[in-house]
C-alpha positions as CSV (number, residue, x, y, z in Angstrom):
1,M,-21.2,-0.7,18.2
2,S,-21.5,2.4,20.8
3,K,-20.9,5.7,19.0
4,C,-18.1,6.3,22.4
5,I,-15.2,3.9,21.7
6,R,-12.6,5.6,24.1
7,I,-9.7,4.9,21.6
8,S,-6.3,7.1,22.5
9,F,-3.0,8.1,20.2
10,I,0.0,7.9,21.5
11,G,1.4,10.4,18.7
12,F,-0.5,12.2,15.9
13,G,1.5,12.1,12.4
14,R,0.0,11.1,9.3
15,M,-0.9,7.9,10.4
16,G,-2.2,8.5,13.8
17,K,-4.2,11.9,12.3
18,A,-5.7,9.3,9.5
19,M,-6.9,6.8,12.0
20,A,-8.4,9.4,14.0
21,I,-10.1,11.1,11.2
22,G,-11.2,7.9,9.9
23,F,-12.6,6.7,13.5
24,S,-14.5,10.0,13.6
25,K,-15.9,9.5,10.0
26,A,-17.5,6.2,10.9
27,G,-19.2,7.9,13.5
28,L,-17.1,7.9,16.8
29,E,-17.7,11.2,18.8
30,K,-14.4,13.0,18.5
31,S,-14.7,13.9,22.8
32,C,-14.2,10.3,23.0
33,I,-10.9,9.7,21.0
34,T,-8.0,11.3,23.1
35,V,-4.3,12.3,21.6
36,Y,-1.1,13.2,23.1
37,D,2.0,14.0,21.1
38,K,5.2,15.4,22.5
39,L,5.3,18.1,19.9
40,S,3.1,20.8,20.6
41,S,2.7,21.8,16.9
42,A,1.0,18.2,16.6
43,R,-1.4,18.4,20.0
44,K,-2.6,21.9,18.3
45,D,-3.2,19.9,15.2
46,A,-5.2,17.2,16.8
47,E,-7.0,19.9,19.1
48,S,-8.2,22.2,16.0
49,N,-9.7,18.9,14.5
50,G,-11.5,18.6,17.6
51,F,-9.9,15.8,19.3
52,R,-9.2,15.9,23.0
53,V,-5.5,16.8,23.7
54,V,-3.6,15.6,27.1
55,E,-0.5,16.9,28.2
56,T,1.2,13.5,29.1
57,A,1.4,9.9,27.8
58,A,0.2,8.8,31.2
59,E,-2.7,10.7,30.9
60,V,-4.0,9.0,27.6
61,C,-4.8,6.3,29.4
62,K,-7.4,7.4,31.7
63,Y,-9.1,7.7,28.7
64,S,-8.8,4.7,27.4
65,E,-10.5,1.2,26.1
66,I,-7.6,1.0,23.1
67,V,-4.3,3.0,23.3
68,I,-2.6,3.1,19.9
69,V,1.2,3.9,19.5
70,A,1.5,5.7,16.6
71,V,5.4,7.2,16.4
72,K,8.4,6.3,14.5
73,P,10.0,3.3,15.2
74,R,13.1,4.9,16.8
75,D,10.6,6.5,19.3
76,V,8.6,3.3,20.3
77,E,10.7,2.5,23.6
78,E,10.6,6.0,25.2
79,A,7.1,6.4,24.1
80,V,5.7,3.2,25.8
81,K,8.1,3.6,28.9
82,S,6.3,7.0,29.6
83,F,2.9,5.3,30.1
84,A,3.6,1.7,31.1
85,N,2.8,2.1,34.8
86,A,-0.6,3.6,33.4
87,A,-1.6,1.1,31.1
88,E,-2.4,-2.1,33.2
89,G,-5.1,-4.3,31.5
90,K,-5.2,-1.8,28.6
91,I,-5.1,-2.7,25.3
92,V,-2.3,-1.4,23.3
93,V,-2.2,-1.6,19.2
94,S,1.5,-0.4,17.9
95,I,1.4,0.7,14.7
96,A,5.1,1.1,14.0
97,A,6.9,-0.6,11.6
98,L,10.2,-2.5,12.2
99,V,9.6,-2.9,16.3
100,P,8.9,-6.5,17.3
101,L,5.6,-7.7,18.9
102,K,7.7,-9.3,21.7
103,K,9.8,-5.7,22.2
104,I,6.5,-4.1,23.1
105,E,5.5,-6.7,25.6
106,E,8.4,-6.9,27.5
107,L,8.1,-3.1,28.3
108,L,4.3,-3.6,28.7
109,P,4.1,-6.6,30.6
110,K,0.0,-6.0,32.3
111,S,-1.1,-5.1,28.9
112,V,-2.5,-6.9,26.2
113,V,-0.5,-5.8,23.0
114,Y,-1.1,-6.3,19.8
115,R,0.7,-5.1,16.5
116,A,-1.4,-3.3,13.4
117,M,-0.3,-2.1,9.9
118,P,-2.7,0.2,8.6
119,N,-2.3,2.1,5.4
120,I,-3.0,5.6,4.7
121,A,-6.7,4.8,3.0
122,V,-8.0,4.5,6.8
123,E,-8.9,8.1,6.7
124,V,-11.6,7.3,4.1
125,N,-12.4,4.3,5.5
126,E,-11.2,2.3,2.8
127,G,-8.1,1.0,4.4
128,F,-6.4,-2.3,5.1
129,I,-5.5,-3.3,8.2
130,A,-3.6,-6.4,9.2
131,L,-3.6,-7.2,12.8
132,S,-1.4,-9.5,15.1
133,P,-1.0,-12.1,16.6
134,Q,-3.4,-14.6,15.2
135,S,-3.3,-16.3,18.6
136,R,-5.0,-13.5,20.4
137,R,-7.7,-12.6,18.1
138,S,-10.0,-10.3,19.5
139,E,-13.3,-9.8,18.0
140,Y,-14.0,-6.6,19.7
141,L,-10.6,-5.0,18.6
142,E,-11.6,-6.2,15.1
143,S,-14.9,-4.4,15.1
144,V,-13.1,-1.7,16.2
145,F,-10.6,-1.2,13.6
146,R,-13.1,-2.4,11.0
147,L,-14.5,0.6,11.2
148,L,-11.4,2.1,9.2
149,G,-11.5,-0.7,6.0
150,E,-11.0,-4.2,5.5
151,I,-9.4,-6.0,8.3
152,E,-7.1,-9.2,8.1
153,W,-5.4,-11.6,11.1
154,V,-1.9,-12.5,10.2
155,D,1.2,-13.8,11.7
156,E,3.8,-11.1,12.6
157,E,6.2,-12.3,9.7
158,T,3.0,-11.3,7.3
159,L,2.8,-8.6,8.9
160,N,6.0,-7.1,8.4
161,M,5.6,-8.4,4.4
162,L,2.4,-5.9,4.4
163,T,4.5,-3.1,5.6
164,F,5.8,-3.0,2.3
165,Y,2.9,-4.4,0.0
166,S,0.1,-2.8,2.0
167,A,1.2,0.6,3.9
168,S,3.8,1.7,1.3
169,T,1.7,0.8,-1.8
170,P,-0.6,4.1,-1.5
171,A,2.2,5.9,-2.1
172,I,3.6,4.0,-5.3
173,V,0.0,3.7,-7.0
174,A,0.3,7.8,-6.6
175,E,2.7,7.6,-8.7
176,I,1.4,5.6,-11.0
177,F,-2.0,7.4,-10.7
178,D,0.3,10.9,-11.7
179,A,1.9,8.9,-14.6
180,F,-1.5,8.4,-16.2
181,L,-2.5,12.4,-15.3
182,L,0.2,13.7,-16.4
183,S,-0.1,11.8,-19.7
184,A,-4.1,12.8,-20.0
185,L,-3.1,16.3,-19.4
186,K,-0.6,16.1,-22.3
187,A,-3.6,14.9,-24.4
188,G,-5.2,17.8,-23.7
189,L,-7.8,16.8,-20.8
190,Q,-8.4,18.9,-18.4
191,Y,-7.4,18.4,-14.8
192,N,-10.6,18.0,-13.1
193,I,-12.1,15.7,-15.2
194,A,-8.8,13.7,-15.7
195,K,-8.3,13.5,-11.8
196,K,-12.2,12.3,-11.3
197,A,-12.1,9.8,-14.2
198,L,-8.6,8.2,-13.3
199,S,-9.3,8.1,-9.4
200,T,-12.7,6.2,-10.4
201,V,-11.0,3.9,-12.4
202,F,-8.4,3.0,-10.1
203,K,-11.3,2.6,-7.1
204,G,-13.5,0.3,-9.7
205,V,-10.2,-1.9,-10.9
206,G,-9.9,-2.6,-7.3
207,A,-13.5,-3.6,-7.1
208,L,-13.4,-5.7,-9.8
209,L,-10.2,-7.5,-8.8
210,E,-11.3,-8.6,-5.5
211,T,-13.4,-11.2,-7.2
212,K,-11.5,-11.6,-10.7
213,S,-8.1,-12.2,-11.8
214,V,-5.6,-9.5,-13.4
215,S,-6.2,-11.7,-16.9
216,E,-9.9,-11.6,-16.7
217,V,-10.0,-7.7,-16.1
218,R,-7.4,-7.4,-18.8
219,D,-9.5,-9.7,-21.5
220,A,-12.7,-8.0,-20.9
221,V,-11.2,-4.4,-22.0
222,I,-9.0,-5.6,-25.0
223,T,-10.3,-5.7,-28.0
224,P,-8.4,-7.0,-31.3
225,K,-6.5,-3.9,-33.2
226,G,-7.8,-1.8,-30.4
227,V,-6.5,0.8,-28.8
228,T,-5.9,-1.0,-25.1
229,I,-4.0,-3.6,-26.7
230,K,-2.0,-1.4,-28.2
231,A,-1.1,0.9,-24.9
232,I,-0.3,-2.9,-23.3
233,E,1.8,-3.5,-26.3
234,K,4.1,-0.2,-25.5
235,M,4.4,-0.9,-21.9
236,Y,6.3,-4.3,-22.8
237,V,8.4,-2.4,-25.5
238,Y,9.3,0.1,-22.8
239,G,9.7,-2.5,-20.1
240,A,7.4,-0.9,-17.9
241,K,6.1,-3.5,-16.0
242,Q,9.3,-5.5,-15.9
243,R,10.9,-2.3,-14.5
244,L,8.3,-1.4,-11.9
245,V,8.5,-5.4,-11.1
246,K,12.2,-4.7,-10.1
247,A,12.1,-2.0,-8.5
248,L,9.8,-3.1,-5.9
249,N,11.7,-6.0,-5.5
250,D,14.9,-4.2,-4.7
251,A,13.2,-1.9,-2.8
252,Y,11.4,-4.8,-0.3
253,S,15.2,-6.4,-0.2
254,E,16.5,-3.0,1.4
255,Y,13.1,-3.1,3.7
256,E,14.3,-6.7,4.5
257,Q,18.1,-5.4,5.5
258,M,16.3,-3.0,7.6
259,L,13.8,-5.2,10.0
260,S,16.8,-7.8,10.3
261,Q,18.8,-4.9,11.9
262,G,15.6,-4.1,14.2
263,K,15.2,-7.9,15.5
């Protein structure tokens, strides 16, 4: 793949920045990544990271094969309208949650519009990115986003579910990681050793679970009367797993309400 795929970002918040950094780590020249953000502080941040910065959203389209709309859901309509006339024939990808594909297509009738749902791990090229719609599957777009991690083409309903179960999940996993870290520190492990060990464990378990079931991984570690079974027993005694599932289910129900309001 060319080292200069012309990608532009409308918005340079946390996710836009993570994607831009991920693309550059994958070998794309920073000069081929263009950024516009209405906040001068964000533009300065993009410039300090070595990306091309422009002063208007419409100007972004001059330098783009792919325009990525990386603004908050409430700002999507304003952002899209600001460059719509300049986006004819361009591939436009919205990563905003809650904003339906149909609405963006209505605002960009002369563009080829997709939705994507990445997670923050794209910054280290280990993300999961859902792409929609399946009916317009693009090998070119897939090859570009594959630079950031794993790709899955899905229908929009599934993409909306993955907004919670993929895009939001890193924050929740980080909280679980922190629980292990705090316990390790209380036990007396040095911080840097504990963090390195646990981050390696989380990464390794993720790799194992790509090919094995949860029970296979668990049963490979448990021994009769061993420390692992005692730890798992305590998790059930304290209801840790059940409470986590309940918390996730309740949070997803609230997300569904937000989603229905946005339709």
